[in-house]
C-alpha positions in Angstrom: 0.2 -0.1 0.1 1.4 3.5 -1.0 1.9 6.0 1.6 -1.0 8.3 1.9 -0.2 12.1 1.3 -0.7 14.5 4.6 -3.1 16.5 2.4 -5.3 13.4 2.3 -5.3 12.3 5.7 -6.3 15.9 7.1 -8.9 16.0 4.4 -10.3 12.4 6.0 -10.0 13.7 9.5 -11.9 16.9 8.5 -14.6 14.8 7.2 -14.8 12.6 10.2 -14.6 15.7 12.9 -17.6 17.4 10.8 -19.5 13.7 11.0 -19.2 13.3 14.5 -20.3 17.1 15.2 -23.2 16.6 13.4 -23.8 13.3 15.0 -23.5 15.1 18.2 -25.7 17.9 17.4 -28.5 15.2 16.3 -27.7 13.5 19.7 -27.0 10.4 17.9 -23.6 10.1 20.0 -22.3 11.4 23.3 -18.8 12.0 22.6 -16.5 13.1 19.5 -13.8 10.8 19.3 -12.1 12.9 16.7 -11.5 15.9 19.4 -8.1 14.9 20.6 -6.6 13.7 17.1 -4.6 16.7 15.3 -3.7 17.4 11.9 -0.8 16.0 10.2 2.0 18.0 9.6 2.3 19.5 6.0 5.7 19.4 4.6 6.8 22.1 2.0 7.5 20.7 -1.5 9.7 23.8 -2.5 9.4 25.4 -5.7 7.3 23.4 -8.6 9.6 24.9 -11.6 12.6 26.7 -12.4 12.7 30.4 -13.7 14.0 31.5 -17.1 17.9 32.1 -15.1 17.7 28.6 -13.4 16.6 27.1 -16.9 19.5 29.2 -18.9 22.2 28.0 -16.3 20.8 24.5 -16.4 21.1 24.3 -20.0 24.7 26.0 -20.1 25.7 23.3 -17.3 24.6 20.3 -19.5 26.4 21.8 -22.4 29.8 22.2 -20.5 29.9 19.2 -18.8 29.3 16.8 -22.0 30.5 18.9 -24.8 26.9 18.3 -26.4 24.1 20.3 -27.7 21.4 20.6 -25.2 17.9 22.4 -25.5 15.2 22.8 -23.1 11.8 23.4 -24.5 8.9 24.2 -22.2 5.3 24.2 -23.8 1.5 22.8 -23.3 2.3 22.0 -19.7 5.4 20.0 -20.2 9.1 20.0 -20.4 11.1 18.2 -22.8 14.7 17.7 -23.1 16.7 17.6 -26.2 20.3 16.0 -26.5 21.8 16.3 -30.3 18.5 17.1 -31.5 17.1 13.7 -29.9 14.4 14.0 -27.5 15.4 12.3 -24.1 13.1 13.3 -21.4 9.5 14.5 -21.6 
């Protein structure tokens, strides 16, 4: 079973809290078992993309390190890496 993301766990806890609040308001239960359960701490994922300067630095580094022609293209929500005119990563 793959690990569950903290946001998913917190969303499910919120749903359970709301359910037990409703149940208590409607006198279907006397207790609220989710009262003492805390949300899972969220971890910052960092930036999701590189800025233009970082892209150019990456491109120059790849060309200098291998002596190859490298081109990075961004478009339509995807990123492609071309090495010597062949697409290697999309």
